[in-house]
N, C-alpha and C positions, 0 to 999 in steps of 0.2 A: 505493500501499499503506498503511496505517495506521500508521506507526510506532512499537513500544511507547512507554510511559511514561517520562518523564524522573526521575521523583521517585522514585524505588525508595527503600523504607523501610529502618529500620536491620534489621538482620539479614537481609536479602536479599543470596544466594549468589550470586555471578556468577565463573567459574573458579576456585571454590576457595577465593576473598576474600570475607570477609563484609561487607558495606557499614555502615558507621560514619555516615556522614552527607555531605549534600552540599556540596561546597567552592565551588561555580560553573558558571557556564553562559555562552555564546557564541552562535557561529551553525551550528554542525555537530553538537555534544555536550555532554555533561555530564560534571563531575569528579567523584567522590567521594573521600574518606577509605574506605579500608578496609584489613583484618586478614587477615594469614594467618599463621595458626601465631606469634600476637599481636606480631607486629610490623606496623608502619603502613607503607601504600603508597598509591597517588595511583593510582586509577582512570580515564583519559579513555574512557569510551564515545560512538562516533563514529558516527553516523548511514549505515549501509550505503550507502543511495539516493541519499543526496546528496552524501558527500565520496567516491564512487570510488574513481580510483586516489591520493587526494592518504593515502589512508591505507600506501600502502605508500611513499610518500613520506618521511614522517614517521618510521617504522619505521629505512627506508632512514640516514635523517639520523644518530636516535640510534646505531644502530648502528655507524659510524663514529665514535663521542664517544665518550672515556674519561677524561674532566679531572675534576678536584676542583672545579672552579666552573662544571661544564656538571650540568644534572637527569641523572640517571642513569636508562636502560632499566632495568627488570627482566623483563617478558615482554609477549607481547601473545597473542592470539587473536581468536577470534568467538565471540557470544554473543548470545540461547540455541541451545547443541548443539540440531543438527538441520536445525533453520532460522533460520538467524543474522542477526540485525536491525544488531546490532552490532558494529561493530569496538570493542576494549578492548585500551589499550594504559596496561601496568603502568609504573609511572615510579619513582622515589623520592619517599617524601615530603619536603619540606621543613616542618621544625618553625618558622616564623618569619614574616619581614611582608615583605608587598610593598615594594619600595622606597619608593614615594611613602606608605605609611602609614608606613614607617620614617621617613622624614624629617620627616613630621605628628607624629610623637609624639617622638621621640628630639630632635630640635631638636638636629642633628648639628654638629662644629665643621669646620673645613677640613682635618685632618688623617684623621678621621673620612670624609667625601667623599672625599677623593683616595682612601683603602684600599679602599673600596668599587668606588667606578670603576676602580681598580688590579686587582680580582679580575676585573670584567666585560670587560677590556682582554685579562687574560688567557684568557679565555673567548674571547675575540675570534680572538686570536693560535692558538689550536687547534684552534679553528672553520675560520678559514679554511686554516690547515694543513692540514686533512682535504678541501681543495676544499670546503668549505658556506658557504653565506651564511644569514644569518639572515634577514634581511628583516621584521624586527620587531622591535627594539629597542628600548624603551620602558622607564619605570621598572614600566609593570605588568608586565614580561617580567624583572623581576631581583627574586627572594626574598634576604630579608638574613636568615641562620639566627640562634634566639633563643641559642642556644648559644654560639657563641663571634663571631657578625657577618661571619660569613662570605659574601658572596655569589655566588650563583648566575644563570648564566642560563637561561632556560627557555623553554617553549614553542614551537617549531619547527615548527609546524602550516603556518606558512603559507615555511618554508625551501627551500630550493634547492639543486643542487650539483654539481659537475660533470659533465655526459652525460646529467643529466637530462631526459625529454621535457616538455614544455612541458601545463601543464594549463589556463592560459587563454586568453582571446582577446582578452584587453583590452590597451590599449596600454601599461599600468602594469601591474606584479604588482602583487600582494596585497598591501596594507600600511596603515599611516595615516598620513592626510596630513601631520598636523602634523611628521612628522620624515623625510620624504622628502626626497634632496638637490637640489641647484638642477638639477645633470645631468639630473636624470629631468624634473621639472617641465621642464628646456628641450627637451627630447628630447619630452616630452609637444605643446609649445606651434607645436613646428618639424613635429610627425608626427601631428597631431591629424585632419587630411584626407586621410591614406596610409592608402588599404587593408591592411590585410596587417601595418603595423611592429606592431616589440614594442620595447619596452626591455626592454635586458637587464642587469640589475643586477649591481652586482660590491664588492669589498670597501670600496670609498670609501665606499659607499651606508648602511654597516655604522657607518662610523666617524666620519660628518657626525652619525645617531641616536645614537649616544653621547655625541658634543659636542653634540646638543639639550637628551640627560639632565645630564649636564654644567653646561651653563647651568641649567636647573631648580634641581638642588640647591643652585648658588651662590646663587640671587640670587633664587627664589621664585616665578620669570615667563619665560616661552617667551622665546628669541632674537626669533620672529616672532608676532605675532598671528593670531587666525584657523586657516583649517585648510582650504582647497582652494578660495575662491572667487579672482576672478581679481587682487584687493587683492593677497591674502597673498604668492601666485604671486608676483607681481610682487616682492613686498619680498623673497622668499629670491633672486630672483635677483639684486637690485640694491643692496640696504641694508644697508651691515655696522651688525651688531648696537652697542652702547655694552657695552666688555671688563666682564667681572661685577665686576672691582674700582670701577669706576668707579659700576655700580648699588649696589652693597654693597661700604661701603668695609671691612668686614671678610675680608672676600675676596684671598688675599694674591695678589699681583702675578703671582708667577711661576705658580700655578694658574690664575691668569685666563688669562696666557698661552698656557697646556697647553690649556685650552678653546676658545680665539681658533685656534689651529691648527687643532683640528677641526671651525671653522666656516666654515673658507674655500672661497670660489666655485667655484673648480676640484678636481679631484682632484689634478692635479697641482702644485699648491702646499701642498693641505693634507698632515697628519700623514700619513708614505704608507702607512703600517700600523700593524697592530694592536702588533707587537713596538718599533714605537717609540713609540708612546703608554706600551708600558709601561715603556719605560725612561727617558720624560719625565719619569712621575709616581714612578718609584724616586727620582729624580736630587735633585727639589723635595722629595719626605720625607726624604730625607738630608738638608737646609738647614732641614727646620722648626725654627721655634724655639716659645716659648711662647703665644706670638699665634695659633698653628694651635689652639690648644684652646680657645678660645674660640667659642661656638655662633656658628654663621655665623645665623639666624635666629630670633626669639625674638618672642613678645608683644609682652612691655615689657622698656625696659630701665632702668639708673639713672639713665641719664641725660636718658627723658625723664619723667621722673614729679617731681613740684614737691612733694606730700606724700605720707603712707603714711594708708592709711585707707578712709573710704568714696569717695575723688575716685579711689582706683586701681583701687577696682572697678569706678567707672562709666565711666573710660578704658577697661579693658578692655573693657568692656559695648560704648562707642561703636564700638571700633575693630575687635570680632569679623567674623573674614574670614568672607565670605560665598559667593566661588565659587573662592578659593585656597584649596589645603589649608596653606600654612603662610604667616603675614605675613610682610613683606620686613623687612628692616632695613635703614633708609634712614640720610642723615646725620643726627646731630644738631639737629633744631630746636626752636628757643622754643613751648613749650606754655602757651595762655595759661588762667589758672586758671579753672577749670569750675565753680560755682556748680549744685550737686545738684539740688539744688529750689527752681526759684524762685517767685515767686507765680504766672503767668500757669498754669505745670506745676497748681500747688496745684488754682486755681479750674477747669483742668480737667479736673482728675481729679474733684473736686466734683461736676461738673456731668455728668460719664461717669455716675458711680454713682448720679445722682439720675436720671439718663435711663435707665438701666437698672435700678432700681425700678421705675420708671414703666409700663416696657416689660409689664414681670413681674409686676404688677398687675393693667393692663389688659387683657394675653392673659390670664390666669386665670380674668377676670370674663366676659368677650366669649364669648357663645353663638356655637356651630357657627362655632369654631375647627377648623383642620384636626387630625387625629386626631396628636398628639405619637409620636414614632418610640417602638417596643415595645423597652424591652430586655432582653434576656434571660440569661440568668448561662451557658447554655454556645449553642456554633454548632455543633452535631452532627447536625442537623437531616436536613444533604442533603448529599449526596456531593461537592458543588463546595464547600461552606464547612468540611469536613473537611478540603480540599488547602489554605483559602486558615485555617484558625484551624489552628492549628498544637498537638498534643495537649501537656498540663503533662506533665512529669513523666519518668521515665527516656526512653520514646519518641520525643519530641519533640527537633527535628530541628534543632540547633544551626547560627547561620554561623559558619562558619573562619574566626578570624584569620589562617591560612596559605592563600596561591593559590599551589598547586604550579605554576599554568598562566595564561595568560593564556587570555583569553574571549573575547576578541572574535571570534575565528577560528574558535572551539572552541565553538558555541551549543549549544545545549537541543534534543533533539526531543523536544519536549513535548510531551504529550497525555495524556487520561484522559477515561473516556466519560463523555460530554457528557448531559444530560438534554434530554428534549424540549421546547423553551421554552416556557412558556403566556404566551398573547398577554393581561397586563396589561398596563398601562401603568407607569413608573416613576417615582410620584409626585416631585414637585420640594422643597425645603426644608420642611418643618411647622414650625409655628410655636416647636416645642422646640428645633430646630437654631437658630432664630435665638436666642432668649431664651439656649441655650446658649454662642454664640460672643460675644452682647453680656455677659454675664454673665463671662467668661474676658477680656473684655478691659478691662471694668470694672477687675475683682480685681487685673489685670496691674499696668495704670494706675496702682492705688492704692499697689502694695508696691512700684513704682517709683521713685513719687514722695517717696514718706514714705519710704524706706527702713525699712520698721515690721515686714516679714514676712519670714520665709526662703522660698525655690522652690528646684525643683533646679535643677542647675547645667548650664548651657547648651551644649548640643551643638551642633555645628556641622552645617550638612546633608553629603551624601557628597560625596567629590570628583566633577570632572566624570570618563565615563565614553567611549568611543566606542562606536557605535550594533553590531552582529553588521554582517558584509563579508555584503552585497546585501541587508542588510533595508531601505533606501530606496526601492531599485528594485524591491522585491517589494514593497512596500507600494503607490508608486505604479500600477502595473503593472494591482493589484488593486481601486484606487481612493480610496486611500486621499490624502488633501489634507494637505500637510505644514504643519503649524501650526496646523490644526483639532483640534478637540477631539470624541469621541463618549462617550456614556454606558454604562457600564460598571457590574456590581458582581460583587460576591462570589457570589451565589447571584439565582434570581427570586422568591424567596418573600418574607415582608411585610418590608420596609426597615426597622432594627434597628440599634441596637449590638452588636456582636461583640467578640469577643475574637482576637486574630491575635497571632504573635510573627515573628521576624527570621527569613528563608529563603526557602526556597520558596513560591510561592502562585501563584493562579490565579483570574483573573478571567472576566467572559462576557458576551462584546459584546452590550448592546443593543440598540444600531443597525444598521439594514442600508447594510451600506459598497457600494454598486455588486455588486461578484462575491461579496463577501462576507455572507452572511447572520446577523442575528442570532441568539445562543447560540453564535457561535465560541469557545472556548476561549483565552486568554491568557493564557500562562503566565510564567514570573520570578521576582523575588524581594521581599519587603521589604526596608528598613531600617530600622529603628527609631530615632528621633533624637528632637526634642523635637518632629516630629513623625514622621509614618511615610510615609517615599521609599516608590514603587511603581516599577520598573523591569520594563518585559515584551518579552520578546524570540525570543517563540516562536507563532504563533497555529494554532489547527487549527480545522479548520470540521467539523460532524455527518456529512459527507459522506469524510472524514479528510484531504483538502486539506490540508498543509503547509507552513508556509515562516516566515522568520524576519520578526522586526517591531522598531521601535523606538520605542516609547510609553512615555513619562512617565505618573504615573499625580498628576491633578487630583485637590483638593476639591471639591466641590459650587460652596462660597463663589468657588471661583477660585484658592486660592493651589497652589502645588506641593506635593504630599504632602498626608494627611490629619490633620488636628486631632485630638491624641488628649483622649478624652473623659474626666473621671475616672474614677477606679477602681482604675485601675492606673499607677503610679510606674516599673516595674522598667526598666531600661534595653534591655534585650530582648523586651519585649512591651507591648502596648497594649490599647485599646479603642476603636475607628473606627466610623464608620458604615458601611451595605453598602456605599453607592450614589458612583459615582465619577465624573470625566472622565477618560478617556484621550490622551493629544496625539500626534499624530506627529510626533517630531523627526529632526532628522539627529544628534542626537549627546545624550547625556546630559550635563545641566551639571552 
C-alpha cells in the first residue's frame, strides 16, 4: 500500500488539530507542530503498516508515566477516519532546544550541566519505578525548555516495560550503538551465533547511556570513539576513559566522579539506580562554589589569546569545529603568534584572482562552450520542485528549533505523486558552474588574505545524527553500496539554479540502482548553513515500494552539501543548483 504524504501542508486538519509545520522525521513516522483551541501540541504520525504493535507499546508506556521531567501524552487515535494509514500520538509540545543544541548554543557551566542531568535522572527514576525502560537515552532525546531550563526526557518509541511481548528478532534491542552498555556488547559477542538469543535490557543500560551523555556535556567528546565496529566494542568492554576532569580542567572533581560512576564496566559496580544518581548530583550541587559557574566549553578564552582585534578573528576561524558541536576546553597552551597575511598568502591570492579572470575571459570568448545553467526566478513549474523549493511568505514551512521527540526511530513515511521520468541525460557541470566556483574561491581568498571586505557569519555544518533504524539494511538489500554516490535532482526539467528553504525536501533518483528504478522519490530535509546540507531518510518508488534510507547530499563538485549561489544570503533559504549526488552512509556526519 502506498503511504500517504509525510509533508502535510500548514492548515491540514488531523483529528481536530491544525498542522502548523513539520518538526522532524525518522524511521517510521513524522512529527508536526499542531494547534488545538490555540494550544500547541506535538503530533507524531506513525505509518501503521510499518510500525505494527510498536504504536500500542509507545502509547502504553506514556500512559504509565506522569512526571514533570517526562514528555506528557495528550491523546492518540487513527487517521484518516474510515481508512486509517497513520496512528497519531498527541504529545505535550516542549518549546525549547534539544540537549545537544542547548549545549552548543548555551556554553553551559558545570552547575547548569549538573542540573540538566539531574532532571534526566529524575525522569529515569520515575520511568524505572513504573517498570519502564527508555532504551535510547541520548542528547537528542532530551529537551531543555526555553522558559525555565527544565529538562524533559522524550521519545519512548523504542522503550519497553515489564510484561510487554517482544517486537524484534535481533539479538540486541533497538538503540544507538554509541550509548550501549558493556553488558549488551558482551552478550552480543558471546551469543552472536546462538539461534534465538535475545539480550534483555535493564535499568543499568539506561544509566550507562546517561553517563555517556554527561561525559559529552563535560568534555565535548564521547568516552569512546566509533559506533558499533569491533574496535569500538573492544574499547567499551576493556578501556577506561580518562576522567572528565583530566580531559577538561574546568570540570569539578566531584562531578567527574559522578560521571565515572555511571561508566563502570559492570552493573554490579555501576551507580546502582537513578535514585542514587539523583542523590549524588544533589550532594555535589550543595557543595558547589563559584568555579561551577564558569562555562565548561567555550570557543576561545582569555588565556589563549595573545592580542585583540584581527588576530582573534583569524584564530577563531582557524579553530572553527568541523565535526564536534562544541569546542573542547583543554589545559592552557602557549599560542604562537599568528601572522594574518604572510607574503606567500598574498602572492597566492593574486595568482588565484588572475587565473580566475583568465578563465572567465577565455570561457566567454570560446565558441561552442557548454550552455550555462539557466537561472530562474521561481522553481514552481514541477510538482517535485514545489516540494523542494518551499514557498516564500506565510505559507512557508519553517524548520523548528524545538524537537519534541527524537527521529531516529520515528521517521517519515514520505511519498508524493512522482511524475514519469523523461529519459533525458543529466549534464555534467557546465562552464558556468566552473566559473562560479572559481570566482567564489578567488573572492573568498582575497577577502581572507587582505582582511578588507566583510562576509557573512560562519555557520558550522549541522552536528552528526544517526540514521533511521533499518535504513542501512534496507538500502543494502535493494542494491545501494555504502559509500557510493548516485545522481539525483530536485526535478528532471532543465538543470538550473533554484530557490530552496530549510525544512522538508524531496529529490528524484536519476540512477537505476539494481532493484530501485530512476525516478524514485527521496525525501528528507534541508539544513541551511554556509552550504545547504541535505539528509534524506525515506524512499518511495513509482510502484509504491517505500523504505527508510540514509543518504547524504553532496554537491556535483564533490563537497558535502550544496554550494550557495549568489542572490540569497538568508539564514533559512538559499539558491542552489538542481543536480546533486547522494551518498549512502551509515550515519550523517
